[in-house]
DRENDO-631591 format. One record per atom (N, C-alpha, C): x, y, z; residue in three letters. Coordinates in pm, whole numbers, plus 50000, padded with zeros to 5 digits. Example, Ala and Ser with C-alpha at 12.3 -4.5 7.8 and 13.67 -1.06 7.14 Angstrom:
<recs>
513194943150780ALA
512304955050780ALA
513204967050780ALA
512854977550708SER
513674989450714SER
512905000350787SER
</recs>
This chain:
<recs>
885220801325626MET
885530815625631MET
886760818825547MET
887840810625563HIS
889070812925487HIS
888830811025338HIS
888000800925302ILE
887720798325161ILE
886980810225100ILE
886040815925175ILE
885300827625128ILE
886230839425105ILE
887180841525200LYS
888150852425185LYS
889030850325063LYS
889480838025038ILE
890330835124923ILE
889560837724794ILE
888290833224789ARG
887470835624669ARG
887270850524646ARG
887060857924754SER
886880872424741SER
888160879024690SER
889320874324739LEU
890600879824694LEU
890810877124546LEU
890520864624503ILE
890670861024362ILE
889760869524275ILE
888510871624321LYS
887560879724245LYS
888050894124232LYS
888610899724341ASN
889120913424337ASN
890310914624243ASN
891190904624244ILE
892340904724153ILE
891860904324009ILE
890870895723982LYS
890320894623847LYS
889740907923800LYS
888980914723886LEU
888400927723851LEU
889480938023826LEU
890550937723907LEU
891650947123890LEU
892340945023757LEU
892600932223722ILE
893240929223594ILE
892350933523479ILE
891040931123491ASP
890110935323385ASP
890190950423363ASP
890240958123472ARG
890340972623459ARG
891660976723394ARG
892740969923432MET
894040973023374MET
894060970423224MET
893420959223183ILE
893460955223043ILE
892530963822957ILE
891320966223006TYR
890310972422922TYR
890230987522932TYR
891000993223024GLN
890951007723040GLN
891431014622912GLN
890751025422874ASN
891091033322756ASN
890881025822624ASN
890011015722624THR
889651008922500THR
888141009022486THR
887691007722363ASN
886261007522335ASN
885720993322324ASN
886540983422360VAL
886160969422348VAL
885530964822478VAL
884420958122471THR
883730953422591THR
884320940122637THR
883990936322761HIS
884470923822817HIS
883970912022735HIS
882710913122681ASP
882150902022607ASP
882800900622470ASP
883250911922413THR
883840911622280THR
885250906222284THR
886020909722386LEU
887440906422388LEU
887870902422528LEU
888600891822538LEU
889150887222665LEU
890650885822652LEU
891370888422760TYR
892810885922762TYR
893050871122794TYR
894270867022788ASP
894620852922810ASP
894610850022960ASP
893450846223012ARG
893330843923155ARG
894090831323199ARG
894150821423110THR
894900809223144THR
896360812623172THR
896960820623087LEU
898350824923106LEU
898500832623236LEU
897570841823261LEU
897670850223380LEU
897590842023508LEU
896600833023519TRP
896440825223641TRP
897560815023656TRP
898110810523544LEU
899250801523552LEU
900460808723611LEU
900660821223570VAL
901750829223625VAL
901540831823773VAL
900300835523812PHE
900010837623954PHE
900290825024036PHE
899910813523981SER
900140800824051SER
901630798024066SER
902390800823960LEU
903830798323963LEU
904520807624063LEU
904100820224065VAL
904670829824161VAL
904340825624304VAL
903120820524325THR
902730815924459THR
903590804024502THR
903780794524411ILE
904650783124441ILE
906060788024473ILE
906530797724396GLY
907860803224421GLY
907980809524558GLY
906970817124599PHE
907010823724730PHE
907000813324842PHE
906170803024826VAL
906110792424928VAL
907450785124937VAL
908060782224822MET
909320774724823MET
910480783424873MET
910460796324842VAL
911480805324897VAL
911350805925049VAL
910110806425097THR
909880806425243THR
910430793725306THR
910130782425244SER
910570769625299SER
912090768025295SER
912710772225184SER
914130769325165SER
915070779725226SER
914540791325266SER
915430802125312SER
915430804325462SER
914590797225536MET
914460800125679MET
915750797025755MET
916400786025721ALA
917630782325792ALA
918740792325766ALA
918950795725638ILE
920030805025604ILE
919690819125653ILE
918410822725653GLY
918010835825704GLY
918280837125852GLY
917980826525927ASN
918230826526071ASN
919720827126101ASN
920520820426016HIS
921970820126037HIS
922600833826008HIS
922140840425902LEU
922770852925860LEU
922280865025939LEU
921000865025977SER
920450877126039SER
919760874726172SER
919600862026211GLY
918860859026332GLY
917360859326313GLY
916920861626190ASP
915490862126158ASP
915200851826051ASP
914480840926083PRO
914200830625983PRO
913370835725865PRO
912660846925884PHE
911820852525777PHE
912500864225705PHE
913810865225718PHE
914550876325658PHE
914350876625506PHE
914610865425439PHE
914480864925293PHE
913010864825250PHE
912130859625335VAL
910700859325304VAL
910160873625296VAL
910540881825392LYS
910090895825393LYS
910610903225270LYS
911860900925237ARG
912440907625119ARG
911760902724991ARG
911480889724986ASP
910810884424868ASP
909400890224853ASP
908720892424965ALA
907390898524960ALA
907470912824906ALA
908510920124946ILE
908710933724894ILE
908970933324745ILE
909820923924702TYR
910120922524559TYR
908870918924479TYR
908010910624537LEU
906760907124470LEU
905870919424452LEU
905820927724554LEU
905030939924546LEU
905590949324439LEU
906910950824437LEU
907550959224335LEU
907320953524195LEU
907420940124183ALA
907220933624053ALA
905810936024002ALA
904810934924092PHE
903430937224053PHE
903220951824011PHE
903850961124082THR
903710975324050THR
904300978423913THR
905510973323888VAL
906160975623758VAL
905370968923646VAL
904850956923671ALA
904050950023569ALA
902760957823540ALA
902160963423644TYR
900930971423627TYR
901200983423537TYR
902320990323561ILE
902681001923479ILE
902960997623335ILE
903710986723321THR
904050981623187THR
902810977923108THR
901840972123176LEU
900640967323109LEU
899820978623050LEU
899960990523102ARG
899181001923055ARG
899871009722944ARG
901091006022909ILE
901841013222806ILE
901741005522674ILE
901321011922565PRO
901241005122434PRO
902611000322388PRO
902610989622311MET
903870983922263MET
904600993422169MET
903871002322104SER
904511012022014SER
905461021222090SER
905141024122217VAL
906021032622299VAL
907331025422327VAL
907241012522362TRP
908451004822389TRP
909301003622263TRP
908651002222149GLN
909411001522023GLN
910121014821995GLN
909441025822020ARG
910001039121992ARG
911241041922077ARG
911211037322203TYR
912301040622295TYR
913241028822322TYR
913191018622239SER
914021006722263SER
915511009822257SER
915921018922168ASN
917341022622159ASN
917811029822285ASN
916951038622337ILE
917301045922460ILE
917381036422579ILE
916461026822585ILE
916471016922693ILE
917771008922690ILE
918201005122569LEU
919460997722555LEU
920641006222599LEU
920651019022563LEU
921741028022602LEU
921811029422753LEU
920651030722819ILE
920611031522966ILE
921161018723028ILE
920841007422968THR
921340994523019THR
922860993823009THR
923410998322897ILE
924870998322881ILE
925531007122987ILE
924911018723015ILE
925441027623119ILE
925411020623256ILE
924321013623284LEU
924221006223411LEU
925290995323421LEU
925560988723310LEU
926590978323310LEU
927980984223334LEU
928210996523286PHE
929451003523318PHE
929511007023467PHE
928391012223518LEU
928361016623658LEU
928571005123755LEU
928050993223721VAL
928190982023814VAL
929640977823827VAL
930460980523724LEU
931890977223732LEU
932640987123820LEU
932090999323831VAL
932751009823910VAL
932191010624051VAL
930861010124061LEU
930201012224190LEU
929530999724244LEU
929660988724172GLY
928910976724208GLY
929360970124336GLY
928440962624395SER
928720954924516SER
929130940724477SER
930170935524541SER
930700922324506SER
930170911624601SER
929970899724544ALA
929570888024622ALA
930070875624550ALA
930780867024624ASN
931350854724569ASN
932250857324449ASN
933000868424455GLY
933960871424349GLY
933360877924227GLY
932080881424229ALA
931430887624113ALA
930840901024154ALA
931020911124069SER
930460924324094SER
929270926124001SER
928050923624054ARG
926870923223968ARG
925730932024017ARG
925860938524133TRP
924730945724192TRP
925070960424217TRP
924110969024190ILE
924170983024229ILE
923210984724347ILE
923740988224462ILE
922940989024584ILE
922361003124597ILE
921031003924604ILE
920331016624627ILE
919471014824752ILE
919971019424866GLY
919271017524992GLY
919191002725025GLY
918000997625055PRO
917860983325089PRO
917700974424966PRO
917680980424847ILE
917410972924725ILE
918670971924640ILE
918910960024585GLY
920030957824495GLY
919530955724352GLY
920060963324258ILE
919680962124117ILE
920770954424043ILE
920350944323966GLN
921280936323889GLN
921120939823740GLN
921990948423687PRO
921850952723547PRO
921870941323446PRO
922500930223481ALA
922550918923388ALA
921150913923355ALA
920240914023454GLU
918860909923429GLU
918160919823338GLU
918390932623362VAL
917790943023278VAL
918290942023135VAL
919570938223119SER
920170937822985SER
919500927622894SER
918970916822951LYS
918300906722869LYS
917090912722798LYS
916190918422876LEU
914950923622819LEU
915200935622729LEU
916140944222767SER
916430955922684SER
917040951822551SER
917890941522552LEU
918460936522426LEU
917370930822336LEU
916440923322394PHE
915380917222314PHE
914460927922255PHE
914200938722330CYS
913410949822276CYS
914140956522159CYS
915440958822177TYR
916230965122071TYR
916260956221946TYR
916500943321965LEU
916570934221851LEU
915240933421777LEU
914140933421853SER
912820932921791SER
912600945221703SER
912990956921754ASN
912860969221676ASN
913790969021555ASN
915010963821575TYR
915960963021464TYR
915440953921352TYR
914860942721389LEU
914350933421289LEU
913170939321212LEU
912370947721278VAL
911270954421208VAL
911830963821101VAL
912890971021135ARG
913450981021043ARG
914340975020936ARG
915050964120971LYS
916110959020883LYS
915920944320845LYS
914680939820842ILE
914470925420821ILE
914960920920683ILE
914800929320581HIS
915280925520447HIS
916800925020444HIS
917430934220514GLU
918900934320522GLU
919420922120597GLU
918720918220704VAL
919110906320781VAL
919020893720694VAL
917990892920611ARG
917770881120530ARG
918720880120412ARG
919190891720362ASN
919880891620233ASN
921380893720238ASN
921930899020347ASN
923390900620351ASN
923920898620493ASN
925180895220500PHE
925800891820628PHE
925950904020718PHE
926120916020660TRP
926290927920741TRP
925040930820824TRP
923870928820763GLY
922630930620836GLY
922490920420948GLY
923030908520926PHE
923030898021029PHE
924020901421141PHE
925150907421106TRP
926210909721202TRP
925940921721293TRP
925180931521249LYS
924940943521330LYS
924390940421469LYS
923330932421482PRO
922850929221618PRO
923860921021697PRO
924660912921627MET
925690905221697MET
926770914421754MET
927030925521686SER
928020935121738SER
927520941821866SER
926200944521872ILE
925630949921996ILE
925750939722108ILE
925470927322075LEU
925610916522174LEU
927060915522221LEU
928000917622132LEU
929420916922168LEU
929780927622270LEU
929220939622254ILE
929460950422350ILE
928910946722489ILE
927690941722491LEU
927090937622618LEU
927850926022680LEU
928280916422595ALA
929010904822645ALA
930340908922708ALA
931000918722650THR
932270923522705THR
932080929322845THR
931020937122862LEU
930720943122993LEU
930300932523094LEU
929520922723048LEU
929080912123138LEU
930230902923178LEU
931150900823086LEU
932290892123114LEU
933210898323219LEU
933200911723226ALA
934040918623325ALA
933480917023466ALA
932220912623481GLN
931630911723615GLN
932180900223700GLN
932330887723662PRO
931980881323534PRO
930610874523544PRO
929940873123427ASP
928630866723422ASP
928480859523287ASP
929070847723278LEU
929050840223153LEU
927670834523124LEU
926910831223228GLY
925590825323209GLY
924650834623134GLY
924630847423172THR
923770857123103THR
924180858722958THR
925480858322932ILE
925970859422794ILE
925450847822710ILE
925480835822764VAL
924990824022691VAL
923500825622660VAL
922720830222759ILE
921290832322738ILE
921060842222624ILE
921720853722631MET
921520864222532MET
921970859722393MET
923060852222386PHE
923570847422257PHE
922570838022191PHE
922050828522268VAL
921110818722213VAL
919810825422169VAL
919280834622251ILE
918030841222216ILE
918220850222094ILE
919370856722083THR
919660865021966THR
919650856521839THR
920310845021844LEU
920310835921729LEU
918890831121698LEU
918100828321802ALA
916730823721781ALA
915900834521712ALA
916060847021752MET
915320858021689MET
915730860021544MET
917020858921517LEU
917490860121379LEU
916990848521294LEU
916900836821354PHE
916380825221282PHE
914890827121248PHE
914130832221345ILE
912700834721322ILE
912510845221213ILE
913430854921205SER
913310865421105SER
913620860620963SER
914220848720951GLY
914480843120818GLY
915900844820768GLY
916870846620858ALA
918270847920817ALA
918770834920755ALA
919780835920671LYS
920310824320600LYS
921130815420695LYS
921120802420665ILE
921800792820752ILE
923300795320756ILE
923900798920642TRP
925360800420640TRP
925810812220726TRP
924900821920749HIS
925210832820842HIS
925400827320984HIS
924520818121022PHE
924620812021155PHE
925910804021170PHE
926280796921065LEU
927490788621071LEU
928740797221091LEU
928730809021030LEU
929880818021044LEU
930000823521186LEU
928870824221257ILE
928860829621393ILE
929040818721498ILE
928340807421480ILE
928310797021584ILE
929680790621604ILE
930390787821493GLY
931710781321504GLY
932680789221591GLY
932980801821554PRO
933880809821638PRO
933360811921780PRO
932030812421797SER
931470814521930SER
931740802622021SER
931620790521966ILE
931900778522046ILE
933370778322088ILE
934250781821995VAL
935680782322026VAL
935950792722135VAL
935270804322126THR
935450814922226THR
935010810322364THR
933860803522371VAL
933370798522500VAL
934350788522560VAL
934890779622476ILE
935870769822525ILE
937100776922581ILE
937560787222511ILE
938730794822558ILE
938420801722691ILE
937220807522701LEU
936830814322825LEU
936770804422942LEU
936310792322914ILE
936250782123020ILE
937660778023063ILE
938530775822964LEU
939900771522994LEU
940730782623060LEU
940280795223040GLU
941050806523092GLU
940990807323244GLU
939840803623303LYS
939660804923448LYS
939610791123514LYS
940440788723613PRO
940450775523680PRO
939100771723741PRO
938360781823797TYR
937080778423861TYR
936060773623758TYR
936160778623633ARG
935260773923528ARG
935600759623488ARG
936880756523484ILE
937290742723453ILE
936790733223560ILE
936870737623686ARG
936400729023796ARG
934880726923787ARG
934150737323745ARG
932710735823731ARG
932350725523624ARG
933070726123512VAL
932780716723404VAL
933180702523444VAL
934360701023502SER
934820687623540SER
933970681623652SER
933430690223740SER
932590685023849SER
931280679423797SER
930820684123682VAL
929600678723622VAL
929820664423577VAL
931000661623523TRP
931290648123473TRP
931330637923587TRP
931950641723698ASN
932060632423810ASN
932120640223941ASN
930960644823992PRO
930970652824115PRO
931430645124237PRO
931280631624236TRP
931660623424351TRP
933170621624362TRP
933880626124261MET
935340625524264MET
935890635124371MET
935180646424391ASP
935570656124494ASP
934290661124561ASP
933620652624640PRO
932290656124693PRO
932310667224797PRO
933470670224854PHE
933560680924953PHE
934290693224899PHE
934600692924769GLY
935270704224704GLY
934460709324587GLY
934990707624465SER
934320712924345SER
932990706224318SER
932800693924365GLY
931550686924340GLY
930540687824453GLY
930840696024554TYR
929990696324674TYR
928550700624642TYR
928400711724570GLN
927060717024545GLN
926210707124466GLN
926800701024364LEU
926040691624282LEU
925700678924358LEU
926620673724438THR
926320661624514THR
925180664124613THR
925180675724678GLN
924090678924771GLN
922770680424697GLN
922830686224576SER
921630687524495SER
921070673924455SER
921950664824414LEU
921520651424375LEU
920950643724495LEU
921510646024614MET
920950639824735MET
919520644624759MET
919280657524735ALA
917940663024753ALA
916940656024661ALA
917310654424534PHE
916420647524441PHE
916230632924482PHE
917310626824530GLY
917230612824571GLY
916280610824688GLY
916230620424780ARG
915330619324895ARG
913880621824857ARG
913660629024746GLY
912310632924709GLY
911440621524661GLY
912030611924587HIS
911260600724530HIS
910070605924448HIS
908930599124455ILE
907770602724373ILE
906970614224434ILE
906640613224562TRP
905750622924625TRP
906470633024713TRP
907770631324735GLY
908520640824815GLY
908430638424965GLY
909240645525039GLN
909270644425183GLN
908200652825251GLN
907520661025176GLY
906500669825234GLY
907010684125246GLY
906130693625228LEU
906500707625232LEU
907110711225369LEU
908310716825366GLY
909010720825487GLY
909920710325545GLY
909930698125486ASN
910680687025545ASN
912030684425477ASN
912520693925401SER
913820692325337SER
914950692425440SER
915930683925418VAL
917130683625502VAL
918240691825436VAL
918310691325304GLN
919400698025231GLN
919350713225247GLN
918170718725272LYS
918080733225288LYS
918680738025421LYS
918970728825511LEU
919530732425642LEU
921020735025630LEU
921370743625534GLU
922720748325507GLU
923670737425457GLU
923100726325407TYR
923930716425339TYR
924080720225191TYR
922990724725130LEU
923010728624988LEU
923130743724977LEU
924270748724926PRO
924420763224908PRO
923420768524805PRO
922990780924824ALA
922070787624732ALA
920770779824715ALA
920280774124825ALA
919070765824818ALA
917830774024781ALA
917810786824815HIS
916640795124784HIS
916810803224656HIS
917960802124591THR
918200809724467THR
918440800224350THR
919710797424321ASP
920030789524201ASP
919570775024210ASP
919520769424331PHE
919200755224346PHE
917850752824416PHE
916940762024397ILE
915620760124458ILE
914880748424394ILE
915230745224270PHE
914590733824203PHE
914910720724275PHE
916100719824334SER
916470707924409SER
915600706324533SER
915290717424599ILE
914420717024718ILE
913000713424677ILE
912560718124562ILE
911250714224510ILE
911210699124490ILE
912290693624433GLY
912370679124412GLY
912360671424542GLY
913020676824646GLU
913090669824774GLU
911760670424849GLU
911120682024849GLU
909910683624928GLU
908630679524855GLU
908580681924724LEU
907370678924647LEU
907520666824556LEU
908740661624545GLY
908960649324471GLY
908860650824320GLY
908840639424254TYR
908800638824108TYR
907540645524054TYR
906420643624123ILE
905160649524079ILE
905240664824084ILE
905770670124193GLY
905920684624206GLY
906830690424100GLY
907920683424071VAL
908860687723967VAL
908170688323832VAL
907410678023799LEU
906700677623672LEU
905700689123659LEU
904970691823766ILE
903960702523763ILE
904630716123738ILE
905720718723810VAL
906410731523794VAL
906960733023653VAL
907590722523601LEU
908140723123465LEU
907040724823361LEU
905930717923380PHE
904810719323287PHE
904310733823286PHE
904210739923402MET
903700753623410MET
904650763323339MET
905950761823362ILE
906920770923300ILE
906930769223149ILE
906950756923102PHE
907040754722958PHE
905720757722888PHE
904600757122959PHE
903350761622900PHE
903390776722878PHE
903960784022974ILE
904120798522957ILE
905000801422835ILE
906080793822820SER
906970795622704SER
906220792822574SER
905480781922572PHE
904730778122453PHE
903680788722420PHE
902980793422523ARG
901950803522500ARG
902560816522451ARG
903740820222500ALA
904400832422455ALA
904730831722306ALA
905220820222261VAL
905530818522119VAL
904260819222034VAL
903170813322084LYS
901890813922012LYS
901390828422001LYS
901540835922109ILE
901170850122105ILE
902020857422002ILE
903310854221999GLY
904200860421901GLY
903800857021758GLY
903450844421732GLN
903010840421600GLN
901750847921556GLN
900810849421648SER
899570856621617SER
899860871221582SER
900780877321657ALA
901140891221629ALA
901830892621493ALA
902720883321461LEU
903410883821332LEU
902450882121215LEU
901430873721232LYS
900430871721126LYS
899640884521101LYS
899470892721204LEU
898740905321190LEU
899690916921157LEU
900930913621123ASN
901950923421086ASN
902350932621202ASN
902130928121325GLN
902640935221442GLN
904020929221474GLN
904990933221393GLN
906270926221393GLN
907060928221521GLN
907110940421573PHE
907840942821697PHE
907290934121810PHE
905980934321825SER
905340926421930SER
905570911521908SER
905490907121783GLY
905670893021752GLY
907060888021785GLY
908070895521742PHE
909460891521770PHE
909740891721920PHE
909230901921989LEU
909480903022133LEU
908820891522210LEU
907570888222174ALA
906880877222243ALA
907600863922220ALA
908050861622098CYS
908780849122069CYS
910090848522148CYS
910790859922157SER
912050860122232SER
911820857322380SER
910720862622436ILE
910400860122577ILE
910090845322598ILE
909350839222505GLY
909040824922516GLY
910280816222514GLY
911180818822419VAL
912420811122411VAL
913290813722533VAL
913310826022580TRP
914100829722698TRP
913650822022821TRP
912360821822851PHE
911850814422967PHE
912210799622958PHE
911990793722841GLY
912250779522825GLY
913730776222837GLY
914590784122772PHE
916020781122772PHE
916650783422909PHE
916240794222977GLN
916790796723110GLN
916370785923208GLN
915140781123195THR
914690769823278THR
915530757423250THR
915810755023124LEU
916630743523086LEU
918010744223150LEU
918620755923150ILE
919960757423209ILE
919910755823360ILE
918920761923424ASN
918810760923570ASN
918580746523614ASN
917630739823549VAL
917330725823582VAL
918520716923547VAL
919150719523433GLY
920310711723393GLY
921450712423493GLY
921650724323551ALA
922690725823654ALA
922310718423781ALA
921020718623816ALA
920560712223940ALA
920660697023933ALA
920440691323815ILE
920470676623802ILE
921800671523751ILE
922730680523718GLY
924090676223686GLY
924370673323541GLY
923610679123448ILE
923940677123306ILE
924560689623245ILE
924570700723320LEU
925180713123274LEU
925950719423390LEU
927000727223359PRO
927740734023466PRO
926870744623533PRO
927180747823657THR
926450758123730THR
926700771723666THR
925600779123640LYS
925720791923572LYS
925170803523653LYS
924570800923769GLY
924060811723851GLY
922820818323796GLY
922020810923718LEU
920790816323661LEU
919580811723742LEU
918620820623759THR
917460817623842THR
916440809023768THR
915580802423844LEU
914440795323787LEU
913320805623772LEU
912850808023649PRO
911920819123625PRO
910700819323717PRO
910490831023779LEU
909340834023865LEU
909300826023995LEU
910330818124022ILE
910340809824142ILE
911510813224234ILE
912720813824180SER
913900816224262SER
913840829924332SER
914480830724448TYR
914620843524517TYR
915560852524437TYR
915180865124423GLY
916000874724351GLY
915140885924298GLY
915340898024349GLY
914470909124314GLY
914530913124168GLY
915740915024115SER
915890919423976SER
915290909423879SER
915570896623902SER
915030886223815SER
913510886023819SER
912940886823939LEU
911490886223954LEU
910820898123887LEU
911380910023904ILE
910800922023845ILE
910870921623693ILE
912020917823639ILE
912190917523494ILE
911300906923431ILE
911200895223494MET
910370884723436MET
908880887823450MET
908490894623556SER
907110899123568SER
906790909623462SER
907750918223435THR
907590927923327THR
907430921023192THR
908170910223173SER
908050902423049SER
906650896523034SER
906100891523144ILE
904740886223142ILE
903740897323108ILE
903970909323163ALA
903110920723131ALA
903190924022982ALA
904380923022925PHE
904530924822780PHE
903670914822703PHE
903710902222746LEU
902940891822678LEU
901440894922685LEU
900960898722803LEU
899540901922818LEU
899150914022733LEU
900030923822727ARG
899750935722646ARG
899740932222497ARG
900700924322454ILE
900760920222313ILE
899530912122276ILE
899150902822363ASP
897970894722337ASP
896720903522330ASP
896630913322419HIS
895490922522419HIS
895410930322288HIS
896550936022245GLU
896560943922121GLU
896260935122000GLU
896730922722004THR
896450913421895THR
894960910321886THR
894340908122001ARG
892900905122002ARG
892070917221959ARG
892520929221995ILE
891840941221948ILE
891900942021796ILE
893090939521740ALA
893250940021594ALA
892360929721525ALA
892290917621580LYS
891440907221522LYS
889970911221531LYS
889580917121642SER
888190921221661SER
887810932121562SER
888720941621540GLN
888440952321445GLN
888330947221303GLN
889200937521268VAL
889120931421134VAL
887790924321116VAL
887340917221221PHE
886080909921214PHE
884910919521196PHE
884930930821270ILE
883850940621261ILE
883790946821122ILE
884960950021065ARG
884990956120931ARG
884460946520826ARG
884810933620838ARG
884370923820739ARG
882870921320746ARG
882350921720870SER
880930918920886SER
880070931320853SER
</recs>
C-alpha cells in the first residue's frame, strides 16, 4: 500500500513538472524533454537533506524549545517556500531575468544595508532580517543576484572585458561594494565564494591572464590582512593546523567533527544513531551536517552525497556550454556560474568539516538547514531547468528549419 502511494506521488510530481515546463510552448512531450536526471537527482538530494536535518536537529530542538521536531517543522516550511519560489522562477523566461538583473542587484544592496541597521544578531554576526517567523539572509540573495548581474554585464561588454583592464575591473568594483557590506556583518565566507565565482566567470568569458594576476595578488594579501585583523579568525586558521592542541577551546568544533567521521567507518552507525549530534558537535544540523552524514551513513553515504552534488555542478556547466554554443550568452554564463558555485561551496563546507579549511559558516547545498540558502539554491536549480528547456527548444527549432 505504501509503495503504491509513493509511486502515485512520484507520478503526480512528474505530471506537475511536465505542466510547468511545457506550459505556453508549442513543443510536445515527445519532441522535447527537460533534464529529468538533474531534476530527480535534486529531489533525492533534498530528501536526504530533510532526513539528515531531522536526525541531527532533534536533540538541539528539544533543548532550545522543548520540541524535538522544532527545526524539522521549520525546514518543512522552508521546503514548501523553496518549491513555490522555484515554481514561479521556472515559468519566467530568462530574458526577463536578464532585463531586470541590474534592479535585482540594487535591491540586494539595499537589503545588505538594511541588515546592518535592522538585522538580527547571532554569534556576533548580524546577517538576518526577521519578518514574522521567517528570517531572510541577504548574503545568500547577494550571490545569485551578483551572478545574474555579471552574466548580463558579460553579454553587453564581453569585448571590453577581453581587450582592456577597465572592462575587467568594472565587475570587480561591484564585487568590492558587496564585499564591504558583507564584511560589516561580518561574512568572509560569502565574500570568498563570490570572489572565486566572479573570477571563474571572467575566465570563461576569455579575459586575459595578466588581468587575473593584477587582481589575485592584492586579493590574497587583503584576505591575509583580514584574517590577521581579527583574533577569532586567527584562532580558526590555527585550529585547522592542530585542533588537538586546544580540543576544548578553538579546536573543539573540528575535533568533534573528526570524531564523528571516525565513528562512521565504511557503513556508518546507522540512521539516527549519531552520538555527536547530542549537543557535542555545535551546528550539527547546519554547517556541520556533513559530519553527521559521515557518522550515520559512513564512507559510502559520504561518497553518494558528494557524487550527487558534483554531478549537479557538472550538469550545470554542460547546460551552460550548450547555451553558449547557441549564442544564449546570458543563460550560458549564469548556468556555468551556478555549477561552479555549487561545487566550490561544497568544497569549502566539506573542507571545514574534515579539517583542511577554516570554518566559514557556509551551508552544504540543498542539505543543510537554513531557509534562505535552501530557497536561493532551489531557485538556482529552477534557473538551470529553465535554461536547459530554452536551449532544447532552440535546438528543436533549428532541427525543424533544416529538415
